[in-house]
C-alpha positions in Angstrom: 96.9 78.3 112.5 100.4 79.0 111.4 101.9 82.5 111.2 104.7 83.1 108.6 106.8 86.2 108.2 107.9 86.6 104.6 111.0 88.5 103.4 110.9 91.1 100.6 108.7 89.9 97.8 109.4 92.9 95.5 107.0 91.9 92.8 108.3 88.3 92.4 104.9 86.8 91.9 105.9 83.3 90.7 108.5 82.9 93.5 105.8 84.0 96.0 103.4 81.4 94.7 106.1 78.7 94.8 106.8 79.6 98.4 103.1 79.5 99.4 102.9 76.1 97.8 105.9 74.8 99.6 104.6 75.9 103.0 101.1 74.7 102.1 99.7 78.1 103.0 95.9 78.1 103.7 94.4 81.6 103.7 91.4 80.2 105.6 93.5 79.4 108.7 97.1 80.7 108.3 98.5 84.2 108.3 101.3 85.9 106.4 103.3 88.8 107.8 104.8 90.7 104.9 107.9 92.6 106.0 107.7 95.3 103.4 108.9 95.9 99.9 106.0 93.9 98.5 106.2 95.6 95.1 108.9 96.8 92.7 111.9 95.4 90.9 110.3 92.1 90.1 108.1 91.6 87.0 104.8 90.9 88.8 104.1 93.8 91.1 100.4 94.0 90.1 99.9 90.2 90.4 101.5 90.2 93.9 99.5 93.2 95.1 96.3 91.9 93.6 96.7 88.5 95.3 97.4 90.3 98.6 94.4 92.5 98.2 92.1 89.5 97.6 93.6 87.7 100.6 93.9 90.7 102.9 92.0 89.0 105.7 94.9 86.6 106.2 97.9 89.0 105.8 99.6 91.8 107.7 101.6 93.9 105.3 103.8 96.8 106.4 105.4 99.6 104.3 108.9 99.3 103.0 110.9 101.9 101.1 109.8 100.5 97.7 106.2 100.6 98.7 106.5 104.2 99.8 108.3 105.0 96.6 105.4 103.4 94.7 102.9 105.6 96.6 105.0 108.8 96.0 104.9 108.1 92.3 101.2 107.3 92.4 100.6 110.7 94.1 102.9 112.4 91.5 105.5 113.5 94.1 108.3 111.4 92.7 109.2 110.2 89.2 109.2 106.7 87.8 112.8 105.4 87.7 114.2 103.2 84.9 114.4 100.3 87.4 110.8 100.6 88.6 108.5 97.8 87.6 105.1 98.9 89.1 103.7 100.7 86.1 101.4 97.6 85.7 99.7 98.7 88.9 99.5 102.4 87.8 98.0 101.3 84.5 95.5 98.8 85.9 91.7 99.2 86.2 92.2 98.5 89.9 94.7 101.3 90.4 92.7 103.5 92.8 91.6 100.7 95.2 95.1 99.2 95.3 96.7 102.6 96.0 94.2 103.5 98.7 94.8 100.1 100.3 98.6 100.4 100.3 98.3 104.0 101.6 96.7 102.6 104.8 99.4 100.0 105.5 101.2 100.6 108.8 105.0 101.0 109.3 105.1 98.3 112.0 103.1 95.3 113.3 103.5 94.2 116.9 101.9 91.0 118.2 102.8 88.4 120.8 106.2 90.0 121.5 107.1 89.9 117.7 107.8 93.4 116.2 107.8 93.5 112.4 109.4 96.6 110.8 111.0 96.8 107.4 114.5 98.0 108.2 115.0 98.3 111.9 114.7 100.5 115.1 117.2 102.6 117.1 118.4 102.1 120.7 116.6 105.2 121.9 113.1 103.8 121.4 111.0 101.7 123.7 108.2 99.6 122.2 105.6 102.3 122.9 107.8 104.8 121.1 108.1 102.6 118.1 104.3 102.0 117.9 103.3 105.6 118.7 105.8 107.1 116.2 104.8 104.8 113.4 101.2 105.5 114.0 101.8 109.3 114.0 103.7 109.1 110.7 101.0 107.0 109.1 98.3 109.4 110.2 100.3 112.2 108.6 100.7 110.1 105.5 97.1 109.3 105.0 95.8 112.7 105.9 97.8 114.5 103.2 99.9 112.2 101.0 101.1 114.9 98.6 102.5 117.1 101.4 103.9 114.1 103.2 105.8 112.9 100.1 107.1 116.4 99.3 108.9 116.3 102.6 109.8 112.6 103.0 113.0 112.5 101.0 116.5 113.3 102.3 119.0 112.0 104.8 118.7 114.7 107.4 118.3 114.5 110.4 120.3 111.3 110.8 120.1 111.2 114.6 117.0 111.1 116.8 115.8 114.0 118.9 112.3 114.1 120.4 112.3 117.9 119.8 112.4 117.5 116.0 109.7 119.4 114.1 106.9 117.3 112.6 108.4 117.1 109.1 111.8 116.2 110.4 110.4 113.6 112.7 108.4 112.0 109.9 111.5 111.8 107.7 113.6 110.3 110.5 111.1 107.7 111.4 110.5 106.7 107.8 114.3 106.5 107.2 114.9 104.5 110.3 112.1 102.0 109.8 112.4 101.6 106.0 116.0 102.5 105.0 118.4 102.0 107.9 121.2 99.3 107.9 124.1 100.7 110.0 124.6 103.2 112.8 127.8 105.1 113.6 129.4 103.6 116.8 130.2 106.9 118.4 127.0 108.9 118.2 124.4 106.4 117.0 123.6 108.4 113.9 122.3 106.6 110.8 124.8 105.9 108.0 123.1 105.7 104.6 126.0 104.8 102.5 127.0 101.2 103.4 124.8 98.5 101.8 127.2 95.6 101.7 127.7 92.4 103.7 128.7 92.2 107.4 132.3 90.9 106.7 133.3 94.2 105.0 131.5 96.7 107.2 133.6 99.8 107.9 135.1 99.8 111.4 133.3 102.9 112.5 129.9 101.3 111.8 127.7 98.7 113.5 124.6 96.9 112.1 121.6 98.4 113.9 120.9 95.0 115.5 124.3 94.9 117.1 123.6 98.0 119.0 122.3 97.7 122.7 118.6 97.7 122.2 118.0 97.4 126.0 114.5 99.0 125.8 113.4 96.2 123.5 114.7 93.3 125.5 112.5 90.3 125.2 111.0 91.4 121.8 111.7 89.5 118.6 112.3 91.9 115.8 111.5 90.7 112.3 113.0 92.8 109.4 113.9 92.6 105.7 115.5 95.2 103.5 119.2 94.2 103.8 119.5 91.6 101.1 123.4 91.6 101.2 123.3 89.8 104.6 120.7 87.3 103.6 118.9 85.4 106.3 120.6 86.6 109.5 119.6 85.5 113.0 120.8 88.0 115.7 120.3 88.6 119.4 117.3 90.8 118.7 115.5 88.7 116.1 116.0 87.8 112.4 116.5 89.5 109.1 114.5 87.9 106.2 115.5 89.4 102.9 117.2 86.6 101.0 117.5 88.5 97.8 114.8 86.9 95.6 114.7 89.8 93.2 118.5 89.5 92.7 118.2 85.9 91.8 118.6 84.6 95.4 115.6 83.1 97.2 112.3 84.0 98.9 111.9 82.9 102.5 109.2 82.4 105.1 109.8 82.3 108.9 107.5 80.2 111.0 107.0 82.3 114.2 105.9 79.4 116.3 108.9 77.1 115.7 111.5 79.6 114.4 112.1 77.6 111.2 112.9 78.9 107.7 111.5 77.7 104.4 112.9 79.1 101.2 112.5 78.7 97.5 114.9 79.7 94.7 113.9 82.8 92.7 111.7 81.8 89.8 113.3 83.1 86.6 109.9 84.3 85.3 110.1 87.1 88.0 113.5 88.5 87.1 114.2 91.4 84.8 
């Protein structure tokens, strides 16, 4: 059995199939870890999600910010944007079962010292904190999606405090795990503005993975989300969003031998 972690698919069905062909993926014996943002922006969100649903026994998907936005729209707590491309799911005969399935995706997956989370984690958290907080948030999400999404949006609080009330804690955990890129050097608060490459990062900021994550020493953290930096190996793991939906590539990471396999974005996926 080979386990592959895949960067952000974002509805790029043909690129996804090209990559599966290149790695000779066999759903009967191999596994895919999907690092979030499975849907949206590419032209085949329904096709990607339908394939994943049919092969769910061989995949471990987690929620990214685009997957959460899809759910918020599905539960009528956010509006469809002009750049959204998941109306094919919302208009499909399989709408209910697909929404119910995505609703039950976790925010994290941890196995054999590999931690998969869409955006990242903060230095304050131990592995038990990461898993317990993600589980609490997902329980709140599934128990009352409408209320959850009404309170999910916003950039405050931007710094962790275990005394946060439940709604603030949900928002902070979601923002950290699905939106974060940089932290402020002085106080460790999340900066939501910078989305560029590492070469031009403002002096007062650090990538989250360059902060001292001493509580997670020995863990390999697999993320996506930050397409501007591409495939980036760092001291805590690897970032896997190689910008397929922007015309870049889609990449798979073999967990056993730490190798990367990529395919160029298929033009049939691009808006």
